[in-house]
N, CA, C and O atoms as a CHARMM CRD file, in Angstrom:
* protein
*
  260
    1    1 MET  N      0.83400  -1.20600  -0.00500 PROA 1      0.00000
    2    1 MET  CA    -0.01000  -0.00100   0.00000 PROA 1      0.00000
    3    1 MET  C      0.88400   1.25700  -0.00200 PROA 1      0.00000
    4    1 MET  O      1.98300   1.28000   0.55200 PROA 1      0.00000
    5    2 ASP  N      0.36000   2.26400  -0.63600 PROA 2      0.00000
    6    2 ASP  CA     1.08300   3.51500  -0.72900 PROA 2      0.00000
    7    2 ASP  C      0.58000   4.46600   0.36800 PROA 2      0.00000
    8    2 ASP  O     -0.61000   4.77700   0.41600 PROA 2      0.00000
    9    3 ARG  N      1.46600   4.92100   1.23400 PROA 3      0.00000
   10    3 ARG  CA     1.09800   5.82900   2.32700 PROA 3      0.00000
   11    3 ARG  C      1.00800   7.29000   1.87800 PROA 3      0.00000
   12    3 ARG  O      0.49600   8.12200   2.62700 PROA 3      0.00000
   13    4 GLN  N      1.48000   7.61500   0.70600 PROA 4      0.00000
   14    4 GLN  CA     1.45200   8.99100   0.23400 PROA 4      0.00000
   15    4 GLN  C      0.04500   9.44400  -0.14700 PROA 4      0.00000
   16    4 GLN  O     -0.28600  10.62400  -0.03000 PROA 4      0.00000
   17    5 GLN  N     -0.76900   8.51700  -0.59600 PROA 5      0.00000
   18    5 GLN  CA    -2.09300   8.90700  -1.06800 PROA 5      0.00000
   19    5 GLN  C     -2.95100   9.58300   0.01100 PROA 5      0.00000
   20    5 GLN  O     -3.52300  10.63400  -0.27800 PROA 5      0.00000
   21    6 PRO  N     -3.07800   9.04600   1.24300 PROA 6      0.00000
   22    6 PRO  CA    -3.89000   9.74300   2.24200 PROA 6      0.00000
   23    6 PRO  C     -3.38000  11.13300   2.56200 PROA 6      0.00000
   24    6 PRO  O     -4.17700  12.04800   2.76400 PROA 6      0.00000
   25    7 LYS  N     -2.05400  11.31200   2.61300 PROA 7      0.00000
   26    7 LYS  CA    -1.51600  12.64200   2.88400 PROA 7      0.00000
   27    7 LYS  C     -1.87000  13.60200   1.75300 PROA 7      0.00000
   28    7 LYS  O     -2.23400  14.75500   1.98800 PROA 7      0.00000
   29    8 LYS  N     -1.75600  13.10900   0.53400 PROA 8      0.00000
   30    8 LYS  CA    -2.06500  13.95900  -0.59900 PROA 8      0.00000
   31    8 LYS  C     -3.55600  14.30000  -0.64700 PROA 8      0.00000
   32    8 LYS  O     -3.93300  15.42300  -0.98000 PROA 8      0.00000
   33    9 ASP  N     -4.39300  13.32600  -0.31300 PROA 9      0.00000
   34    9 ASP  CA    -5.84000  13.59500  -0.26200 PROA 9      0.00000
   35    9 ASP  C     -6.17000  14.63900   0.78000 PROA 9      0.00000
   36    9 ASP  O     -6.98300  15.53200   0.54400 PROA 9      0.00000
   37   10 ASP  N     -5.53300  14.52300   1.94300 PROA 10     0.00000
   38   10 ASP  CA    -5.77600  15.52000   3.00600 PROA 10     0.00000
   39   10 ASP  C     -5.31500  16.89000   2.55000 PROA 10     0.00000
   40   10 ASP  O     -5.98900  17.89000   2.79400 PROA 10     0.00000
   41   11 ARG  N     -4.19300  16.93600   1.90200 PROA 11     0.00000
   42   11 ARG  CA    -3.67100  18.22200   1.41800 PROA 11     0.00000
   43   11 ARG  C     -4.61100  18.81200   0.36100 PROA 11     0.00000
   44   11 ARG  O     -4.87200  20.01500   0.36800 PROA 11     0.00000
   45   12 ASP  N     -5.11100  17.98400  -0.53500 PROA 12     0.00000
   46   12 ASP  CA    -6.04500  18.43000  -1.56300 PROA 12     0.00000
   47   12 ASP  C     -7.35600  18.91500  -0.92000 PROA 12     0.00000
   48   12 ASP  O     -7.91600  19.92900  -1.33600 PROA 12     0.00000
   49   13 ASN  N     -7.82400  18.20600   0.06600 PROA 13     0.00000
   50   13 ASN  CA    -9.03800  18.62400   0.74900 PROA 13     0.00000
   51   13 ASN  C     -8.87700  19.95500   1.44200 PROA 13     0.00000
   52   13 ASN  O     -9.77100  20.79900   1.37900 PROA 13     0.00000
   53   14 ARG  N     -7.75000  20.15900   2.10300 PROA 14     0.00000
   54   14 ARG  CA    -7.50200  21.45200   2.76300 PROA 14     0.00000
   55   14 ARG  C     -7.41500  22.58400   1.73800 PROA 14     0.00000
   56   14 ARG  O     -7.91400  23.68700   1.96400 PROA 14     0.00000
   57   15 ARG  N     -6.77100  22.28800   0.60600 PROA 15     0.00000
   58   15 ARG  CA    -6.65700  23.31300  -0.43900 PROA 15     0.00000
   59   15 ARG  C     -8.01300  23.66600  -1.01400 PROA 15     0.00000
   60   15 ARG  O     -8.31000  24.83800  -1.24200 PROA 15     0.00000
   61   16 ALA  N     -8.83700  22.65400  -1.25000 PROA 16     0.00000
   62   16 ALA  CA   -10.19200  22.92000  -1.76200 PROA 16     0.00000
   63   16 ALA  C    -11.00800  23.68000  -0.76100 PROA 16     0.00000
   64   16 ALA  O    -11.77900  24.56700  -1.12900 PROA 16     0.00000
   65   17 PHE  N    -10.85100  23.34800   0.51100 PROA 17     0.00000
   66   17 PHE  CA   -11.59100  24.05500   1.55100 PROA 17     0.00000
   67   17 PHE  C    -11.17100  25.53000   1.60300 PROA 17     0.00000
   68   17 PHE  O    -12.01800  26.41400   1.73600 PROA 17     0.00000
   69   18 ARG  N     -9.87200  25.79100   1.49800 PROA 18     0.00000
   70   18 ARG  CA    -9.40100  27.18200   1.51900 PROA 18     0.00000
   71   18 ARG  C     -9.93500  27.94100   0.31700 PROA 18     0.00000
   72   18 ARG  O    -10.34600  29.09300   0.45300 PROA 18     0.00000
   73   19 TRP  N     -9.93800  27.31500  -0.87200 PROA 19     0.00000
   74   19 TRP  CA   -10.45200  27.98900  -2.06100 PROA 19     0.00000
   75   19 TRP  C    -11.95800  28.24100  -1.90500 PROA 19     0.00000
   76   19 TRP  O    -12.46400  29.28900  -2.30800 PROA 19     0.00000
   77   20 GLY  N    -12.65200  27.29000  -1.33000 PROA 20     0.00000
   78   20 GLY  CA   -14.09900  27.46700  -1.12000 PROA 20     0.00000
   79   20 GLY  C    -14.40600  28.62300  -0.17500 PROA 20     0.00000
   80   20 GLY  O    -15.27100  29.45600  -0.44400 PROA 20     0.00000
   81   21 ILE  N    -13.67600  28.65200   0.93700 PROA 21     0.00000
   82   21 ILE  CA   -13.86300  29.75700   1.90600 PROA 21     0.00000
   83   21 ILE  C    -13.50100  31.09800   1.25600 PROA 21     0.00000
   84   21 ILE  O    -14.20100  32.09400   1.43400 PROA 21     0.00000
   85   22 GLY  N    -12.41400  31.10400   0.51500 PROA 22     0.00000
   86   22 GLY  CA   -12.01200  32.34800  -0.17700 PROA 22     0.00000
   87   22 GLY  C    -13.05300  32.78500  -1.17500 PROA 22     0.00000
   88   22 GLY  O    -13.32900  33.97800  -1.30100 PROA 22     0.00000
   89   23 GLY  N    -13.64100  31.83300  -1.89100 PROA 23     0.00000
   90   23 GLY  CA   -14.70200  32.17700  -2.85400 PROA 23     0.00000
   91   23 GLY  C    -15.93400  32.73700  -2.18300 PROA 23     0.00000
   92   23 GLY  O    -16.53100  33.70200  -2.66100 PROA 23     0.00000
   93   24 VAL  N    -16.31500  32.12600  -1.06800 PROA 24     0.00000
   94   24 VAL  CA   -17.48900  32.62600  -0.32700 PROA 24     0.00000
   95   24 VAL  C    -17.23200  34.02300   0.20000 PROA 24     0.00000
   96   24 VAL  O    -18.11000  34.88300   0.12200 PROA 24     0.00000
   97   25 ILE  N    -16.04200  34.26500   0.73600 PROA 25     0.00000
   98   25 ILE  CA   -15.70500  35.61000   1.22900 PROA 25     0.00000
   99   25 ILE  C    -15.72700  36.61900   0.09700 PROA 25     0.00000
  100   25 ILE  O    -16.20700  37.73800   0.27800 PROA 25     0.00000
  101   26 ALA  N    -15.21700  36.24400  -1.06600 PROA 26     0.00000
  102   26 ALA  CA   -15.20800  37.16400  -2.21800 PROA 26     0.00000
  103   26 ALA  C    -16.63700  37.47100  -2.68600 PROA 26     0.00000
  104   26 ALA  O    -16.94100  38.61900  -3.01000 PROA 26     0.00000
  105   27 VAL  N    -17.49100  36.48900  -2.72300 PROA 27     0.00000
  106   27 VAL  CA   -18.88100  36.72300  -3.14700 PROA 27     0.00000
  107   27 VAL  C    -19.62000  37.60600  -2.12600 PROA 27     0.00000
  108   27 VAL  O    -20.35400  38.51300  -2.51700 PROA 27     0.00000
  109   28 VAL  N    -19.43400  37.35000  -0.83900 PROA 28     0.00000
  110   28 VAL  CA   -20.08400  38.17300   0.19100 PROA 28     0.00000
  111   28 VAL  C    -19.56400  39.59900   0.10800 PROA 28     0.00000
  112   28 VAL  O    -20.35400  40.53700   0.21900 PROA 28     0.00000
  113   29 ALA  N    -18.29000  39.79400  -0.07900 PROA 29     0.00000
  114   29 ALA  CA   -17.73000  41.13800  -0.18800 PROA 29     0.00000
  115   29 ALA  C    -18.28600  41.85500  -1.41900 PROA 29     0.00000
  116   29 ALA  O    -18.60500  43.04200  -1.34900 PROA 29     0.00000
  117   30 ALA  N    -18.40400  41.15200  -2.54000 PROA 30     0.00000
  118   30 ALA  CA   -18.94400  41.76500  -3.75100 PROA 30     0.00000
  119   30 ALA  C    -20.40300  42.16300  -3.56000 PROA 30     0.00000
  120   30 ALA  O    -20.82300  43.22200  -4.02600 PROA 30     0.00000
  121   31 VAL  N    -21.17400  41.32500  -2.87900 PROA 31     0.00000
  122   31 VAL  CA   -22.59300  41.65100  -2.61500 PROA 31     0.00000
  123   31 VAL  C    -22.68800  42.87200  -1.70900 PROA 31     0.00000
  124   31 VAL  O    -23.51500  43.75200  -1.94500 PROA 31     0.00000
  125   32 LEU  N    -21.86400  42.93700  -0.68900 PROA 32     0.00000
  126   32 LEU  CA   -21.88100  44.10100   0.21000 PROA 32     0.00000
  127   32 LEU  C    -21.50500  45.37200  -0.52800 PROA 32     0.00000
  128   32 LEU  O    -22.13800  46.41000  -0.33500 PROA 32     0.00000
  129   33 VAL  N    -20.49000  45.30700  -1.36200 PROA 33     0.00000
  130   33 VAL  CA   -20.07400  46.49200  -2.12100 PROA 33     0.00000
  131   33 VAL  C    -21.17800  46.91000  -3.07100 PROA 33     0.00000
  132   33 VAL  O    -21.44700  48.10400  -3.21000 PROA 33     0.00000
  133   34 TYR  N    -21.81600  45.97400  -3.71800 PROA 34     0.00000
  134   34 TYR  CA   -22.92600  46.29100  -4.63000 PROA 34     0.00000
  135   34 TYR  C    -24.07700  46.93600  -3.88100 PROA 34     0.00000
  136   34 TYR  O    -24.64100  47.92800  -4.34400 PROA 34     0.00000
  137   35 ASN  N    -24.43100  46.38400  -2.72800 PROA 35     0.00000
  138   35 ASN  CA   -25.53800  46.93400  -1.94300 PROA 35     0.00000
  139   35 ASN  C    -25.22200  48.34800  -1.46100 PROA 35     0.00000
  140   35 ASN  O    -26.08500  49.22400  -1.52100 PROA 35     0.00000
  141   36 VAL  N    -24.01800  48.58000  -0.99200 PROA 36     0.00000
  142   36 VAL  CA   -23.63600  49.91600  -0.53700 PROA 36     0.00000
  143   36 VAL  C    -23.66200  50.89300  -1.70600 PROA 36     0.00000
  144   36 VAL  O    -24.14000  52.01800  -1.56300 PROA 36     0.00000
  145   37 ALA  N    -23.15700  50.47600  -2.84700 PROA 37     0.00000
  146   37 ALA  CA   -23.09200  51.37000  -4.00200 PROA 37     0.00000
  147   37 ALA  C    -24.50400  51.71300  -4.49500 PROA 37     0.00000
  148   37 ALA  O    -24.76500  52.87500  -4.80600 PROA 37     0.00000
  149   38 THR  N    -25.40200  50.76200  -4.57600 PROA 38     0.00000
  150   38 THR  CA   -26.73900  51.04300  -5.06300 PROA 38     0.00000
  151   38 THR  C    -27.58000  51.77300  -4.03400 PROA 38     0.00000
  152   38 THR  O    -28.45300  52.55800  -4.40400 PROA 38     0.00000
  153   39 PHE  N    -27.34200  51.53800  -2.75600 PROA 39     0.00000
  154   39 PHE  CA   -28.10900  52.23500  -1.73600 PROA 39     0.00000
  155   39 PHE  C    -27.68500  53.69500  -1.65900 PROA 39     0.00000
  156   39 PHE  O    -28.53100  54.56500  -1.45500 PROA 39     0.00000
  157   40 SER  N    -26.40700  53.98200  -1.81600 PROA 40     0.00000
  158   40 SER  CA   -25.92400  55.36000  -1.67600 PROA 40     0.00000
  159   40 SER  C    -26.33300  56.22400  -2.85700 PROA 40     0.00000
  160   40 SER  O    -26.53400  57.42800  -2.69300 PROA 40     0.00000
  161   41 ARG  N    -26.45900  55.64300  -4.04000 PROA 41     0.00000
  162   41 ARG  CA   -26.83900  56.47000  -5.20500 PROA 41     0.00000
  163   41 ARG  C    -28.34600  56.58600  -5.37100 PROA 41     0.00000
  164   41 ARG  O    -28.80300  57.46700  -6.09900 PROA 41     0.00000
  165   42 GLY  N    -29.12000  55.75100  -4.73800 PROA 42     0.00000
  166   42 GLY  CA   -30.56100  55.77500  -4.87600 PROA 42     0.00000
  167   42 GLY  C    -30.98200  54.97400  -6.09300 PROA 42     0.00000
  168   42 GLY  O    -30.19000  54.75400  -7.00900 PROA 42     0.00000
  169   43 ASP  N    -32.19900  54.55100  -6.09500 PROA 43     0.00000
  170   43 ASP  CA   -32.70100  53.73800  -7.20300 PROA 43     0.00000
  171   43 ASP  C    -33.38900  54.66100  -8.20400 PROA 43     0.00000
  172   43 ASP  O    -34.38400  55.29300  -7.84800 PROA 43     0.00000
  173   44 PRO  N    -32.90600  54.76400  -9.43500 PROA 44     0.00000
  174   44 PRO  CA   -33.52700  55.68400 -10.40000 PROA 44     0.00000
  175   44 PRO  C    -34.90000  55.22800 -10.84900 PROA 44     0.00000
  176   44 PRO  O    -35.64700  56.02000 -11.42300 PROA 44     0.00000
  177   45 ARG  N    -35.25800  53.97300 -10.60500 PROA 45     0.00000
  178   45 ARG  CA   -36.56500  53.48700 -11.03700 PROA 45     0.00000
  179   45 ARG  C    -37.68200  53.90000 -10.08000 PROA 45     0.00000
  180   45 ARG  O    -38.85700  53.81200 -10.43600 PROA 45     0.00000
  181   46 VAL  N    -37.33200  54.35400  -8.85900 PROA 46     0.00000
  182   46 VAL  CA   -38.33400  54.73100  -7.88900 PROA 46     0.00000
  183   46 VAL  C    -38.68500  56.19400  -8.12200 PROA 46     0.00000
  184   46 VAL  O    -37.79500  57.04400  -8.12200 PROA 46     0.00000
  185   47 PRO  N    -39.96900  56.50600  -8.32300 PROA 47     0.00000
  186   47 PRO  CA   -40.34500  57.92200  -8.55200 PROA 47     0.00000
  187   47 PRO  C    -40.14400  58.74300  -7.26000 PROA 47     0.00000
  188   47 PRO  O    -40.00500  58.20300  -6.16200 PROA 47     0.00000
  189   48 ASP  N    -40.13600  60.06200  -7.44900 PROA 48     0.00000
  190   48 ASP  CA   -39.93600  60.96900  -6.31500 PROA 48     0.00000
  191   48 ASP  C    -41.02500  60.84900  -5.27700 PROA 48     0.00000
  192   48 ASP  O    -40.75300  60.83500  -4.07600 PROA 48     0.00000
  193   49 ASN  N    -42.29700  60.75900  -5.75200 PROA 49     0.00000
  194   49 ASN  CA   -43.36900  60.62600  -4.79300 PROA 49     0.00000
  195   49 ASN  C    -43.51200  59.15200  -4.45500 PROA 49     0.00000
  196   49 ASN  O    -43.41000  58.28800  -5.32600 PROA 49     0.00000
  197   50 ALA  N    -43.74700  58.87700  -3.18400 PROA 50     0.00000
  198   50 ALA  CA   -43.70300  57.47500  -2.70000 PROA 50     0.00000
  199   50 ALA  C    -44.81800  56.61900  -3.28000 PROA 50     0.00000
  200   50 ALA  O    -44.61500  55.42600  -3.50800 PROA 50     0.00000
  201   51 ALA  N    -45.97100  57.18600  -3.51900 PROA 51     0.00000
  202   51 ALA  CA   -47.09300  56.40400  -3.99700 PROA 51     0.00000
  203   51 ALA  C    -46.97900  56.05500  -5.47700 PROA 51     0.00000
  204   51 ALA  O    -47.63900  55.12900  -5.94800 PROA 51     0.00000
  205   52 GLY  N    -46.16500  56.77200  -6.19500 PROA 52     0.00000
  206   52 GLY  CA   -45.98700  56.50700  -7.61700 PROA 52     0.00000
  207   52 GLY  C    -47.09100  57.15100  -8.46500 PROA 52     0.00000
  208   52 GLY  O    -47.17600  56.89200  -9.66500 PROA 52     0.00000
  209   53 MET  N    -47.91000  57.96500  -7.86900 PROA 53     0.00000
  210   53 MET  CA   -49.00000  58.60500  -8.60200 PROA 53     0.00000
  211   53 MET  C    -48.52600  60.01500  -8.96000 PROA 53     0.00000
  212   53 MET  O    -47.91800  60.70700  -8.14300 PROA 53     0.00000
  213   54 SER  N    -48.81200  60.41900 -10.17600 PROA 54     0.00000
  214   54 SER  CA   -48.47800  61.76800 -10.57800 PROA 54     0.00000
  215   54 SER  C    -49.75500  62.58900 -10.71900 PROA 54     0.00000
  216   54 SER  O    -50.81600  62.07000 -11.06400 PROA 54     0.00000
  217   55 THR  N    -49.62500  63.85300 -10.45000 PROA 55     0.00000
  218   55 THR  CA   -50.77400  64.73800 -10.62300 PROA 55     0.00000
  219   55 THR  C    -50.81800  65.19800 -12.05600 PROA 55     0.00000
  220   55 THR  O    -49.78300  65.52800 -12.63600 PROA 55     0.00000
  221   56 PRO  N    -52.00300  65.22600 -12.63800 PROA 56     0.00000
  222   56 PRO  CA   -52.09400  65.66500 -14.05300 PROA 56     0.00000
  223   56 PRO  C    -51.77600  67.13900 -14.16300 PROA 56     0.00000
  224   56 PRO  O    -51.99200  67.90100 -13.22100 PROA 56     0.00000
  225   57 ALA  N    -51.26400  67.54100 -15.30900 PROA 57     0.00000
  226   57 ALA  CA   -50.94600  68.94500 -15.56000 PROA 57     0.00000
  227   57 ALA  C    -52.24700  69.73300 -15.66900 PROA 57     0.00000
  228   57 ALA  O    -53.30000  69.16500 -15.95900 PROA 57     0.00000
  229   58 ALA  N    -52.17600  71.01200 -15.44100 PROA 58     0.00000
  230   58 ALA  CA   -53.36000  71.86400 -15.47800 PROA 58     0.00000
  231   58 ALA  C    -53.96800  71.86100 -16.88100 PROA 58     0.00000
  232   58 ALA  O    -53.25600  72.00800 -17.87500 PROA 58     0.00000
  233   59 GLY  N    -55.28200  71.69500 -16.95200 PROA 59     0.00000
  234   59 GLY  CA   -56.00900  71.73000 -18.22500 PROA 59     0.00000
  235   59 GLY  C    -56.01400  70.37100 -18.92700 PROA 59     0.00000
  236   59 GLY  O    -56.51200  70.28400 -20.04900 PROA 59     0.00000
  237   60 THR  N    -55.50400  69.35100 -18.34300 PROA 60     0.00000
  238   60 THR  CA   -55.52600  68.05400 -18.99300 PROA 60     0.00000
  239   60 THR  C    -56.30400  67.04500 -18.12800 PROA 60     0.00000
  240   60 THR  O    -55.85400  65.92600 -17.88000 PROA 60     0.00000
  241   61 ALA  N    -57.46300  67.48000 -17.69200 PROA 61     0.00000
  242   61 ALA  CA   -58.27900  66.58600 -16.87100 PROA 61     0.00000
  243   61 ALA  C    -58.79000  65.44200 -17.72200 PROA 61     0.00000
  244   61 ALA  O    -59.09400  65.62800 -18.90000 PROA 61     0.00000
  245   62 THR  N    -58.88400  64.28700 -17.14900 PROA 62     0.00000
  246   62 THR  CA   -59.36300  63.13700 -17.89900 PROA 62     0.00000
  247   62 THR  C    -60.86500  63.23600 -18.08900 PROA 62     0.00000
  248   62 THR  O    -61.58500  63.69600 -17.20300 PROA 62     0.00000
  249   63 GLY  N    -61.31100  62.82300 -19.19900 PROA 63     0.00000
  250   63 GLY  CA   -62.73700  62.84500 -19.50500 PROA 63     0.00000
  251   63 GLY  C    -63.21700  64.13600 -20.10200 PROA 63     0.00000
  252   63 GLY  O    -64.37400  64.18600 -20.52200 PROA 63     0.00000
  253   64 SER  N    -62.43400  65.17900 -20.17800 PROA 64     0.00000
  254   64 SER  CA   -62.87300  66.44500 -20.78200 PROA 64     0.00000
  255   64 SER  C    -62.59400  66.39800 -22.27700 PROA 64     0.00000
  256   64 SER  O    -61.63000  65.77500 -22.72300 PROA 64     0.00000
  257   65 ARG  N    -63.44400  67.06200 -23.04100 PROA 65     0.00000
  258   65 ARG  CA   -63.31100  67.08300 -24.49400 PROA 65     0.00000
  259   65 ARG  C    -62.92100  68.42100 -24.96600 PROA 65     0.00000
  260   65 ARG  O    -62.76100  68.62900 -26.16900 PROA 65     0.00000
């Protein structure tokens, strides 16, 4: 039997675990940066008035001919 294989497997497992943890940290950091950037600039799709209703301009009442 070869005794090198279990050591190499353990080393590969530790390396994969480190890469996995590093990947998770990178994704979480990217999500946090994205959320901070979008929150600080405001969402351009949200209208100024909270209800999303606009008042009609003067003289353009609906139903008038």
